[in-house]
N, C-alpha and C positions, 0 to 999 in steps of 0.2 A: 713322589708320595708313596708311602708303604701301605700295605694291606691293613695295618693298624690304624693308619689315618683314614682309610676308607670306612673301617668299622666305626670310628669316631664320628665321622659324617653322618652314617646311619643312626647312630645313638643320638646325636643332637637333633636330627630331623624328627626322631620318634618322640623324644621327651621334652622338646621345648618349642617355642614359637619362632625360633631363629631360621630365617630362610638359608637353606643350604642347597647346593645344585644336586640334582638327580644324576646318578651314576649309570652309564649305559653299559661301559666295558672297562675291564682292567686288564692290562697286558704286562707281563713280567718276563724279562729275558736278561741273558748274560750279555754284557757289552763287550767291545773290541779288547779291552784290557782285562777281562775277566771280572770286571764289576758288575753288580746287578743293576738293571735298568727298569724302571716302572713307567707306564703311561696310563693316564685315565681319560676316557671320553665322557665328558659331563656336560650338563646344561649350563647356560649363562644365567647368572642371577644379577640382575641390575642393582646398582648401588655404588656406594663408595667403598674402596678397599679399607680393611680394618685399620691399617697404620694411618690412613687419612682421617677416618671417623673418630679415632681415639682422643685426639686433642679436642675436638668439638665436645666430646662427652664430659671432659674434665673442666671445661670452660663454658658453661651455660650462658 
């Protein structure tokens, strides 16, 4: 997850009623092969994953 994704989560939480996990910490570092690695410590939000819920939304 990138920093932009963290910003997007904050925006969704601020402007909508969609539940998003609270973010406690964001860590970025360089990986073994020189690639960038990111980790986010966040709250658990109960419910169905979006990919599972999507089909139910289209078929009431």
